C-alpha positions as CSV (number, residue, x, y, z in Angstrom):
1,M,-88.2,-25.6,180.1
2,I,-88.5,-28.5,182.5
3,P,-89.6,-27.2,185.9
4,A,-86.9,-29.4,187.7
5,L,-84.2,-27.8,185.5
6,L,-85.5,-24.3,186.2
7,F,-85.4,-24.9,190.0
8,F,-81.9,-26.3,189.7
9,L,-80.7,-23.3,187.8
10,C,-82.3,-21.0,190.4
11,A,-80.4,-23.0,193.1
12,V,-77.1,-22.5,191.3
13,A,-77.8,-18.8,190.9
14,C,-78.4,-18.5,194.6
15,V,-75.2,-20.4,195.5
16,V,-73.2,-18.1,193.2
17,C,-74.9,-15.0,194.9
18,A,-74.1,-16.5,198.3
19,V,-70.4,-17.0,197.4
20,V,-70.1,-13.4,196.1
21,L,-71.8,-12.0,199.3
22,A,-69.5,-14.1,201.5
23,A,-66.4,-12.8,199.7
24,V,-67.5,-9.2,200.0
25,G,-68.5,-9.7,203.6
26,W,-65.1,-11.2,204.5
27,Y,-63.4,-8.2,202.9
28,S,-65.7,-5.8,204.9
29,H,-64.9,-7.8,208.1
30,R,-61.1,-7.5,207.5
31,T,-61.5,-3.7,206.8
32,A,-63.5,-3.3,210.0
33,A,-60.9,-5.2,212.0
34,W,-58.2,-3.1,210.5
35,L,-59.9,0.2,211.2
36,A,-60.8,-0.9,214.8
37,R,-57.2,-1.6,215.7
38,P,-56.4,-0.1,219.2
39,L,-54.5,3.2,219.4
40,T,-50.8,3.1,220.4
41,R,-49.0,6.0,222.2
42,I,-46.3,7.3,219.9
43,G,-43.7,7.1,222.7
44,K,-44.3,3.3,222.9
45,L,-44.2,2.5,219.2
46,R,-42.5,-0.6,218.0
47,P,-42.0,-1.9,214.4
48,G,-45.1,-3.6,213.0
49,P,-48.8,-2.8,212.3
50,R,-49.8,0.2,214.4
51,K,-52.4,2.9,214.8
52,V,-51.6,6.4,216.3
53,R,-53.4,9.7,216.5
54,G,-51.9,13.1,216.9
55,K,-51.1,16.5,215.3
56,I,-49.4,16.9,212.0
57,A,-46.0,18.7,212.3
58,V,-43.5,19.8,209.7
59,C,-40.3,17.7,209.7
60,A,-38.1,19.6,207.3
61,E,-39.8,21.1,204.3
62,V,-43.2,22.3,203.4
63,L,-45.3,22.5,200.3
64,H,-47.6,25.2,198.9
65,S,-50.9,24.0,197.6
66,P,-51.3,24.8,193.9
67,M,-54.8,26.3,194.0
68,T,-55.1,28.1,197.4
69,N,-51.4,28.5,198.1
70,R,-51.7,27.2,201.6
71,E,-48.7,25.7,203.5
72,C,-49.2,21.9,203.6
73,V,-47.4,18.6,203.8
74,Y,-49.6,16.9,201.2
75,Y,-51.9,18.0,198.4
76,R,-54.0,16.3,195.7
77,L,-55.2,18.4,192.7
78,R,-57.8,17.0,190.4
79,V,-59.1,18.7,187.3
80,Y,-62.3,17.7,185.5
81,E,-63.5,18.9,182.1
82,Q,-67.1,19.0,181.0
83,G,-67.7,17.4,177.7
84,K,-70.7,17.6,175.5
85,K,-72.1,15.1,173.0
86,S,-75.2,15.5,170.8
87,R,-77.6,12.7,170.5
88,P,-80.7,12.4,168.3
89,T,-84.0,12.3,170.1
90,D,-86.4,9.5,169.4
91,V,-85.0,8.5,166.0
92,L,-87.3,5.5,165.7
93,R,-90.5,7.2,167.0
94,S,-92.1,7.8,163.6
95,A,-90.9,4.4,162.3
96,L,-93.0,2.6,164.9
97,H,-96.3,4.2,163.8
98,S,-97.2,1.5,161.3
99,P,-96.9,-2.3,161.9
100,P,-94.1,-3.7,159.6
101,A,-96.2,-6.8,158.8
102,L,-98.9,-4.7,157.2
103,H,-96.9,-1.9,155.6
104,G,-93.5,-3.2,154.9
105,G,-92.6,-0.7,152.2
106,F,-94.0,2.2,154.2
107,F,-92.0,1.2,157.2
108,V,-88.8,1.5,155.3
109,Y,-89.7,4.9,154.0
110,R,-90.7,6.2,157.5
111,F,-87.5,4.8,159.0
112,G,-85.4,6.7,156.5
113,D,-87.4,9.8,157.1
114,S,-87.0,9.6,160.8
115,F,-83.2,8.9,160.5
116,A,-82.8,12.0,158.4
117,S,-84.8,14.1,160.9
118,G,-82.5,12.7,163.6
119,Q,-79.6,14.5,161.9
120,D,-81.4,17.8,162.2
121,P,-80.0,19.9,165.1
122,A,-83.5,20.7,166.1
123,N,-84.0,17.0,166.9
124,E,-80.8,16.6,168.9
125,R,-80.2,17.0,172.6
126,S,-76.9,17.8,174.4
127,V,-75.6,15.3,176.9
128,Y,-73.0,16.6,179.4
129,S,-70.5,14.6,181.4
130,W,-67.4,15.2,183.5
131,H,-64.1,13.4,182.8
132,N,-60.8,13.6,184.7
133,V,-58.0,15.3,182.8
134,L,-55.5,15.7,185.7
135,D,-54.7,13.9,189.0
136,E,-51.6,15.4,190.6
137,V,-50.4,14.3,194.0
138,E,-47.4,15.8,195.9
139,S,-46.2,15.1,199.5
140,V,-43.2,15.6,201.8
141,P,-42.4,13.5,204.9
142,F,-44.0,14.9,208.0
143,C,-44.4,14.0,211.7
144,I,-47.3,12.9,213.8
145,E,-46.8,13.9,217.5
146,D,-48.7,13.5,220.7
147,D,-47.7,14.2,224.3
148,T,-45.4,11.2,224.4
149,G,-43.3,11.8,221.2
150,S,-43.4,12.0,217.4
151,V,-43.0,9.7,214.5
152,E,-42.2,10.3,210.8
153,V,-44.8,9.5,208.1
154,D,-44.1,9.0,204.4
155,V,-47.4,9.0,202.6
156,R,-46.1,8.2,199.1
157,G,-48.5,5.5,197.8
158,A,-50.8,5.9,200.9
159,T,-54.5,6.5,201.1
160,V,-55.0,10.0,202.4
161,S,-58.4,11.4,203.5
162,P,-58.1,15.2,204.4
163,K,-60.8,17.5,205.7
164,A,-59.4,20.7,204.1
165,K,-60.8,20.8,200.6
166,A,-61.4,23.6,198.1
167,R,-63.3,23.7,194.8
168,M,-63.3,26.2,191.9
169,A,-64.7,26.2,188.4
170,T,-64.2,28.1,185.2
171,S,-66.5,28.4,182.2
172,M,-67.1,30.6,179.2
173,H,-69.3,32.9,181.4
174,E,-67.3,32.7,184.6
175,P,-63.6,32.7,184.1
176,V,-61.8,32.7,187.5
177,L,-58.8,35.1,187.2
178,A,-57.4,33.8,190.6
179,L,-56.7,30.5,188.8
180,F,-54.6,32.1,186.1
181,P,-51.2,31.2,187.6
182,L,-52.3,27.6,188.1
183,T,-53.8,27.2,184.6
184,E,-50.7,28.8,183.1
185,R,-48.4,26.3,185.0
186,L,-50.6,23.4,184.0
187,R,-50.5,24.5,180.4
188,E,-46.7,24.7,180.4
189,E,-46.0,21.5,182.4
190,Q,-49.0,19.3,181.6
191,G,-50.2,20.6,178.3
192,L,-53.6,21.3,179.8
193,E,-55.3,24.2,178.0
194,A,-57.9,26.3,179.8
195,V,-59.3,27.7,176.6
196,D,-60.5,25.9,173.4
197,E,-59.7,26.5,169.8
198,R,-62.1,29.5,169.6
199,G,-60.4,31.2,172.5
200,Q,-63.3,30.6,174.9
201,F,-62.8,29.3,178.5
202,K,-63.5,25.7,178.9
203,T,-65.8,24.4,181.6
204,L,-63.4,23.0,184.1
205,R,-63.7,22.0,187.8
206,F,-60.7,22.2,190.1
207,E,-60.7,20.2,193.3
208,E,-57.9,20.4,195.9
209,E,-57.3,18.4,199.1
210,V,-54.6,19.3,201.5
211,L,-53.1,18.1,204.8
212,L,-52.3,21.2,206.9
213,P,-49.7,21.4,209.7
214,G,-51.4,21.4,213.1
215,A,-54.4,19.3,212.0
216,D,-55.4,16.2,214.0
217,A,-54.9,13.0,212.0
218,T,-55.0,9.2,212.5
219,V,-52.3,7.1,210.9
220,L,-52.9,3.4,210.4
221,G,-50.3,1.2,208.9
222,S,-46.9,-0.4,209.3
223,V,-44.1,1.1,211.3
224,E,-40.6,0.4,209.9
225,L,-37.2,0.8,211.5
226,M,-35.2,3.1,209.3
227,E,-31.4,3.8,209.2
228,G,-30.3,5.5,212.3
229,R,-32.8,3.4,214.2
230,E,-35.6,5.8,213.6
231,L,-39.2,4.7,213.3
232,C,-41.3,5.7,210.3
233,F,-44.8,4.9,208.9
234,Q,-44.6,3.9,205.3
235,V,-46.3,1.8,202.6
236,N,-45.0,-1.8,202.3
237,D,-46.2,-4.9,200.4
238,E,-48.1,-6.4,203.3
239,E,-49.8,-3.4,205.0
240,A,-51.7,-0.5,203.5
241,L,-51.2,3.0,204.9
242,L,-54.0,5.3,205.8
243,V,-53.8,8.9,206.9
244,A,-57.2,10.3,207.8
245,E,-58.5,13.4,209.4
246,G,-62.0,11.9,209.6
247,N,-63.5,9.6,212.2
248,V,-61.8,6.3,211.5
249,A,-63.8,4.5,214.3
250,K,-67.0,5.5,212.5
251,Q,-65.7,4.1,209.3
252,G,-64.8,0.9,211.1
253,R,-68.4,0.6,212.6
254,A,-69.9,1.1,209.1
255,A,-67.6,-1.6,207.6
256,R,-68.7,-4.0,210.5
257,N,-72.3,-3.3,209.8
258,Y,-71.8,-4.0,206.1
259,A,-70.0,-7.3,207.0
260,I,-73.0,-8.3,209.1
261,G,-75.5,-7.4,206.4
262,F,-73.5,-9.4,203.7
263,A,-73.3,-12.4,206.1
264,V,-77.0,-12.3,206.6
265,G,-77.6,-12.1,202.9
266,C,-75.2,-15.0,202.3
267,G,-77.1,-17.2,204.8
268,I,-80.4,-16.3,203.2
269,S,-79.1,-17.1,199.7
270,F,-77.9,-20.5,200.8
271,I,-81.2,-21.3,202.5
272,V,-83.1,-20.3,199.3
273,A,-80.6,-22.4,197.2
274,V,-81.4,-25.5,199.4
275,V,-85.2,-24.8,199.0
276,F,-84.9,-24.6,195.2
277,L,-82.7,-27.8,195.2
278,C,-85.3,-29.7,197.2
279,L,-88.0,-28.5,194.8
280,A,-85.9,-29.6,191.8
281,F,-85.5,-33.1,193.3
282,A,-89.2,-33.3,194.2
283,V,-90.4,-32.2,190.8
284,N,-88.0,-34.5,189.1
285,G,-89.2,-37.4,191.2
286,R,-92.8,-36.8,190.2
287,T,-91.9,-36.3,186.5
288,F,-89.7,-39.4,186.3
289,P,-90.9,-41.8,189.0
290,T,-88.6,-44.7,189.8
291,R,-90.0,-48.2,189.5
């Protein structure tokens, strides 16, 4: 390949890399600006994008989490099943012993022999992986209150980041009897079986996240004016809704650092692209000098 063309292609690759880094950096910058929005006292809320922090309180009804049976206003239940696949080990190992150019016929024979040995269970290994078989989310409207007032929150379609989490697992050797009411409900409502065709317990992992009344939470999103002139946080087409028990300010600082790193990477990529482009013109001028 002509050196000038090679330098030019490298310059194009660096430009593409810079554009991608710029796009990701801009997204991180917007996320950081969104998370760093200043707090508003609930008693001074007005319609529009707002951020508040307070305690979760029950408005009218309450839920019971499916796995731990705790009173909550939101829960997410995810179930993962462990699958197993058998793969042959080193099917072509013996086929590569002889160079095909010297022993063409022998190569074909060894390949067939190694393929047959690959079907032998003794030459197979088990590969395990988890895949999601259920993702169930339920919520009821709740209130966030501070010392100045309270506001209703509707988390349907929102991003929720709780601290209260629980995990349990079942397997052929460790069936969890405490999960029997849950597995029975999932079998009846979702068709999710906890046992296989042989009557043995499947290897399942249950993960539950809940928002508990009384927990401190930050709500970041759009405040809408509802019927009866009551304010409510809810998802709309223009503003995402986040309810988090974690440190939102820390997440904002992390997003800002990512944005700075991507911006630096974008600048370096553009500089390298200019260098490669100059080299391409210089080599092209030497190869094809003008008269």
